[in-house]
BAFI-3210 file (N, C-alpha, C; in Angstrom, 3 decimals, decimal comma, padded with zeros to 6 digits):
// residues 139
n [1|2|3|4|5|6|7|8|9|10|11|12|13|14|15|16|17|18|19|20|21|22|23|24|25|26|27|28|29|30|31|32|33|34|35|36|37|38|39|40|41|42|43|44|45|46|47|48|49|50|51|52|53|54|55|56|57|58|59|60|61|62|63|64|65|66|67|68|69|70|71|72|73|74|75|76|77|78|79|80|81|82|83|84|85|86|87|88|89|90|91|92|93|94|95|96|97|98|99|100|101|102|103|104|105|106|107|108|109|110|111|112|113|114|115|116|117|118|119|120|121|122|123|124|125|126|127|128|129|130|131|132|133|134|135|136|137|138|139]
n.u [064,129|065,572|064,927|062,253|062,303|063,469|061,435|059,533|060,599|060,152|058,452|055,657|055,635|053,386|050,718|049,003|045,774|043,712|041,400|037,965|034,417|032,595|031,013|029,532|026,619|024,874|021,739|020,837|022,084|021,307|022,861|024,358|026,892|029,483|031,332|034,786|036,847|039,205|041,929|043,761|042,393|041,661|044,121|045,311|045,483|043,869|041,204|041,194|041,667|039,525|038,968|038,482|040,359|041,514|039,424|040,280|039,460|036,376|035,590|036,116|039,116|040,271|042,157|044,674|045,248|047,366|047,071|048,065|049,948|051,028|049,558|049,536|047,144|046,438|045,324|045,351|045,047|046,894|048,886|050,926|050,749|048,172|045,799|047,541|049,766|052,469|054,150|053,895|052,616|054,550|055,991|057,133|056,450|053,915|052,261|050,530|048,306|047,097|047,526|048,592|046,408|046,977|046,628|045,435|044,322|041,871|041,919|043,650|043,083|041,014|040,216|038,170|039,334|038,832|038,795|037,782|038,147|036,312|035,051|033,424|034,399|037,252|040,040|038,313|035,994|032,749|030,699|030,236|031,179|029,228|027,564|026,075|027,548|030,184|030,509|030,248|032,457|034,753|035,689]
n.v [-035,068|-035,715|-038,461|-038,329|-037,054|-039,029|-040,946|-039,769|-039,997|-042,538|-044,291|-045,997|-048,438|-048,303|-047,976|-045,196|-043,840|-041,104|-039,443|-040,299|-039,979|-042,454|-044,960|-047,055|-048,957|-047,362|-046,423|-045,596|-046,912|-049,497|-051,612|-053,728|-053,355|-055,378|-055,874|-056,230|-059,068|-059,538|-061,401|-062,211|-062,169|-064,239|-064,963|-063,197|-060,863|-058,654|-058,317|-058,090|-055,488|-053,480|-050,804|-047,862|-045,854|-042,390|-040,150|-039,627|-038,708|-037,855|-039,360|-042,257|-043,856|-044,479|-047,084|-048,881|-052,257|-055,126|-058,625|-061,114|-059,519|-058,146|-055,664|-052,805|-051,315|-048,170|-047,841|-046,145|-043,543|-041,526|-041,610|-040,201|-040,996|-041,805|-044,120|-046,002|-047,438|-045,655|-046,064|-044,261|-044,776|-045,893|-043,928|-043,031|-040,810|-040,064|-041,958|-044,015|-046,665|-048,281|-050,519|-051,197|-052,707|-055,647|-056,772|-058,623|-058,907|-060,720|-060,573|-058,713|-055,253|-052,232|-050,789|-049,617|-048,064|-047,545|-044,325|-043,017|-044,558|-045,976|-048,194|-051,413|-053,463|-053,792|-053,437|-052,179|-049,910|-049,499|-047,774|-046,419|-043,871|-042,133|-041,516|-039,110|-038,056|-038,562|-037,141|-034,592|-034,430|-033,974|-031,202]
n.w [-027,322|-029,583|-030,021|-030,726|-033,189|-034,738|-034,818|-036,441|-038,918|-039,706|-042,045|-043,278|-045,891|-047,877|-050,238|-049,969|-050,359|-051,388|-049,111|-048,664|-048,232|-046,458|-048,303|-047,569|-047,244|-048,762|-049,953|-052,401|-054,526|-054,195|-053,455|-050,991|-048,675|-047,396|-044,435|-044,465|-043,482|-040,892|-041,353|-039,441|-037,064|-035,195|-034,200|-032,434|-029,652|-029,686|-029,063|-026,357|-025,788|-024,861|-024,742|-026,720|-029,033|-029,303|-031,082|-034,304|-036,829|-038,506|-040,606|-042,713|-044,087|-047,287|-048,590|-050,373|-050,093|-049,843|-050,413|-048,063|-046,777|-043,741|-041,780|-039,581|-037,798|-036,466|-033,234|-031,075|-031,994|-032,251|-034,163|-036,712|-039,256|-040,062|-041,392|-040,458|-038,088|-036,619|-034,558|-032,481|-030,073|-028,503|-027,281|-024,261|-022,760|-023,474|-022,393|-023,410|-023,485|-025,332|-028,082|-031,476|-033,962|-035,526|-038,838|-041,723|-045,103|-047,067|-049,837|-052,400|-052,747|-052,574|-049,461|-046,739|-043,970|-040,520|-039,082|-036,950|-034,812|-033,330|-034,239|-034,321|-035,704|-035,960|-038,075|-039,786|-041,316|-040,036|-040,184|-037,842|-037,434|-038,249|-036,191|-034,000|-031,763|-032,472|-034,856|-033,841|-032,229|-033,703|-035,445]
ca.u [063,824|066,214|064,218|060,987|062,623|063,700|060,170|058,799|061,215|059,711|057,281|055,273|055,729|052,106|050,143|047,848|044,878|043,072|040,246|036,617|033,390|032,242|029,860|028,926|025,212|024,096|020,494|020,561|022,589|020,633|023,807|024,717|028,325|029,835|032,568|035,816|037,279|040,621|042,398|044,518|041,547|041,710|045,498|045,870|044,793|043,275|039,896|041,396|041,716|038,129|038,924|038,700|041,320|041,053|038,833|041,210|038,719|034,984|035,323|037,098|040,234|040,334|043,547|044,908|045,948|047,770|046,827|049,185|050,843|050,531|049,503|049,255|046,192|046,582|044,155|045,443|044,609|047,958|049,832|051,006|050,561|046,859|045,344|048,570|050,558|053,852|054,891|053,741|052,182|055,736|056,560|056,852|055,909|052,486|051,591|049,446|048,196|046,565|048,497|047,994|045,734|047,619|045,614|045,681|043,074|041,741|042,302|044,195|042,073|040,805|039,454|037,894|039,784|038,210|039,620|037,197|038,669|035,201|034,450|033,325|035,028|038,612|040,272|037,485|034,898|031,414|029,721|030,080|031,526|028,037|026,830|026,090|028,616|031,461|030,504|030,433|033,755|035,773|035,144]
ca.v [-034,405|-036,455|-039,702|-038,019|-036,752|-040,301|-041,630|-039,138|-040,397|-043,895|-044,216|-047,301|-048,526|-048,720|-046,992|-044,531|-043,239|-039,944|-039,686|-040,189|-040,341|-043,869|-045,229|-048,290|-048,926|-046,378|-047,007|-045,176|-047,891|-050,761|-052,653|-053,765|-053,573|-056,210|-055,456|-057,260|-059,842|-059,530|-062,784|-062,492|-061,920|-065,322|-065,220|-062,069|-060,513|-057,326|-058,275|-057,766|-054,029|-053,064|-049,349|-047,293|-044,764|-041,017|-039,932|-038,903|-038,057|-038,292|-040,117|-043,329|-043,654|-045,513|-047,477|-050,091|-053,260|-056,336|-059,918|-061,772|-058,568|-057,794|-054,230|-052,410|-050,207|-047,367|-047,829|-045,055|-042,305|-040,522|-041,787|-039,132|-041,669|-042,444|-044,965|-046,994|-047,124|-045,216|-046,318|-043,159|-045,324|-046,308|-042,762|-043,213|-039,591|-039,975|-042,941|-044,641|-048,086|-048,993|-051,021|-051,325|-053,943|-056,266|-057,372|-059,013|-058,998|-061,953|-060,351|-057,397|-054,303|-051,017|-051,011|-048,455|-048,260|-046,632|-043,246|-042,513|-045,508|-046,470|-049,328|-052,717|-054,422|-053,277|-052,022|-051,753|-048,986|-050,094|-046,688|-045,838|-042,442|-041,354|-041,181|-037,682|-037,671|-038,615|-036,023|-033,363|-034,459|-033,447|-030,090]
ca.w [-028,561|-030,667|-030,304|-031,392|-034,580|-035,415|-035,030|-037,538|-040,171|-040,023|-042,910|-043,800|-047,342|-048,427|-051,147|-049,408|-051,324|-050,781|-048,256|-049,206|-047,273|-046,543|-049,154|-047,096|-046,907|-049,521|-050,430|-053,771|-055,484|-053,971|-053,080|-049,583|-048,489|-046,263|-043,782|-044,675|-042,315|-040,545|-041,402|-038,217|-035,901|-034,221|-033,777|-031,691|-028,414|-029,851|-028,412|-024,945|-025,699|-024,963|-024,867|-028,045|-029,061|-029,513|-032,397|-035,159|-037,898|-038,521|-041,828|-042,894|-045,005|-048,316|-048,756|-051,150|-049,279|-050,556|-049,774|-047,383|-046,124|-042,406|-041,527|-038,196|-037,753|-035,253|-032,362|-030,094|-032,623|-032,173|-035,259|-037,712|-040,540|-039,996|-040,299|-040,154|-036,898|-036,836|-033,334|-031,530|-028,785|-027,750|-026,599|-022,830|-022,169|-023,792|-021,531|-024,164|-023,171|-026,492|-029,041|-032,810|-034,348|-036,674|-039,685|-043,112|-045,859|-047,835|-051,235|-052,706|-053,207|-051,789|-048,240|-045,904|-042,592|-039,570|-038,554|-035,705|-033,815|-032,527|-034,936|-033,647|-036,623|-036,127|-038,314|-040,902|-041,048|-039,986|-040,199|-036,512|-037,498|-038,585|-034,959|-033,703|-030,821|-033,177|-035,791|-033,062|-031,548|-034,609|-036,261]
c.u [064,377|065,443|062,888|061,230|062,861|062,394|059,401|059,381|060,800|058,427|056,931|055,321|054,433|051,587|048,894|047,062|044,165|041,823|038,941|035,636|032,984|030,978|029,118|027,453|024,402|022,876|020,207|020,975|021,926|021,565|024,090|026,184|028,527|031,172|033,595|036,217|038,787|041,075|043,123|043,684|041,636|043,087|046,116|045,020|044,149|041,923|040,006|041,511|040,302|037,998|039,171|039,667|040,672|040,511|039,790|040,463|037,300|034,591|036,420|038,153|040,247|041,802|043,628|045,753|046,231|047,496|048,138|050,214|050,221|050,653|049,231|048,387|046,318|045,280|044,176|044,971|045,666|048,976|049,783|050,781|049,218|046,440|046,345|049,411|051,979|054,702|054,763|053,328|053,371|056,396|056,160|056,246|054,415|051,645|050,356|049,451|047,731|047,676|047,825|047,338|046,419|046,527|046,146|044,326|043,079|042,130|042,783|043,085|042,021|039,874|039,256|038,330|039,206|039,209|039,023|037,605|037,575|034,529|034,418|034,004|036,439|039,378|039,313|036,329|033,572|030,319|029,496|030,341|030,321|027,229|027,082|027,276|030,004|031,569|030,752|031,812|034,863|035,143|036,040]
c.v [-035,188|-037,717|-039,446|-037,748|-038,043|-041,006|-041,041|-039,513|-041,797|-043,795|-045,613|-047,297|-049,104|-047,622|-046,370|-043,846|-042,084|-040,323|-039,480|-040,442|-041,777|-044,049|-046,477|-048,069|-047,881|-047,058|-046,659|-046,243|-049,249|-051,881|-052,587|-054,113|-054,480|-055,729|-056,569|-057,938|-059,697|-060,981|-063,172|-062,418|-062,999|-065,571|-064,088|-061,768|-059,134|-057,215|-057,953|-056,254|-053,498|-051,565|-048,926|-046,134|-043,408|-040,878|-039,079|-038,099|-038,598|-038,968|-041,164|-042,974|-044,801|-045,795|-048,763|-051,048|-054,504|-057,577|-060,449|-060,813|-058,180|-056,282|-053,994|-051,159|-049,485|-047,365|-046,629|-043,723|-041,218|-040,609|-040,606|-039,695|-042,404|-042,981|-046,036|-046,519|-046,698|-045,394|-045,227|-043,658|-045,758|-045,164|-042,816|-041,985|-039,425|-040,936|-043,547|-046,133|-048,917|-049,374|-051,186|-052,681|-054,459|-056,928|-057,697|-059,064|-060,264|-061,795|-058,918|-056,488|-053,070|-051,314|-049,691|-048,785|-047,164|-045,582|-042,651|-043,396|-046,113|-047,698|-050,590|-053,804|-053,948|-054,072|-051,408|-050,862|-049,740|-049,027|-046,019|-044,338|-041,558|-040,951|-039,723|-037,280|-037,711|-037,450|-034,698|-033,287|-033,855|-032,373|-029,820]
c.w [-029,744|-031,024|-031,008|-032,868|-035,367|-035,737|-036,206|-038,893|-040,594|-040,827|-043,410|-045,324|-047,897|-049,327|-050,558|-050,509|-050,636|-049,996|-049,008|-048,077|-047,516|-047,383|-048,688|-046,756|-047,660|-050,120|-051,881|-054,779|-055,330|-053,570|-051,584|-049,478|-047,284|-045,711|-043,973|-043,365|-042,137|-040,460|-040,110|-036,944|-034,815|-033,636|-032,974|-030,460|-028,481|-029,150|-026,923|-024,717|-025,916|-025,196|-026,313|-027,947|-029,244|-030,933|-033,213|-036,222|-037,901|-039,824|-042,018|-043,934|-045,999|-048,619|-049,569|-050,306|-050,119|-049,730|-049,188|-046,788|-044,779|-042,215|-040,046|-038,219|-036,419|-034,465|-031,420|-030,667|-032,643|-033,310|-036,220|-039,115|-040,583|-041,353|-039,882|-038,965|-037,288|-035,577|-032,284|-030,143|-027,912|-026,998|-025,119|-022,170|-022,444|-022,954|-022,192|-023,884|-024,369|-027,461|-030,407|-033,029|-035,608|-037,513|-041,072|-043,794|-046,711|-049,297|-051,419|-053,224|-052,332|-050,627|-047,508|-044,482|-041,712|-039,098|-037,288|-034,522|-032,930|-033,138|-034,076|-034,475|-036,955|-037,166|-039,333|-040,464|-041,052|-039,935|-038,867|-036,523|-037,801|-037,349|-034,580|-032,813|-031,480|-034,157|-035,052|-032,405|-032,390|-035,478|-037,430]
res [x|x|x|x|x|x|x|x|x|x|x|x|x|x|x|x|x|x|x|x|x|x|x|x|x|x|x|x|x|x|x|x|x|x|x|x|x|x|x|x|x|x|x|x|x|x|x|x|x|x|x|x|x|x|x|x|x|x|x|x|x|x|x|x|x|x|x|x|x|x|x|x|x|x|x|x|x|x|x|x|x|x|x|x|x|x|x|x|x|x|x|x|x|x|x|x|x|x|x|x|x|x|x|x|x|x|x|x|x|x|x|x|x|x|x|x|x|x|x|x|x|x|x|x|x|x|x|x|x|x|x|x|x|x|x|x|x|x|x]
***
């Protein structure tokens, strides 16, 4: 019980922004959104984690990220500080095999991070949350 209380006191020092629905691919504006690139993608073994985590939410999370700062995106879906990892996967009683995805962005700005944990472009939202089975999974 004592170790769990300690884990909840760990808070990442990032500027979280309120949640919004994903605007990627809206046809009304005529603009096409591109999915950002994870600068660390080639330097990690995240691609070896083929399994997706538990669906946390059916919409993405808008967050302000700084260039050259390394972040850890929660893949297991159990973090209390979504979408950023808080170390919950380390709890031996939960028996979570998934590990966070480390990432950096090319430039400072606002980004949409996936909260359904089903994206093919980890950690960035690619619109997968719009699929029927994901929308029905979270009420």
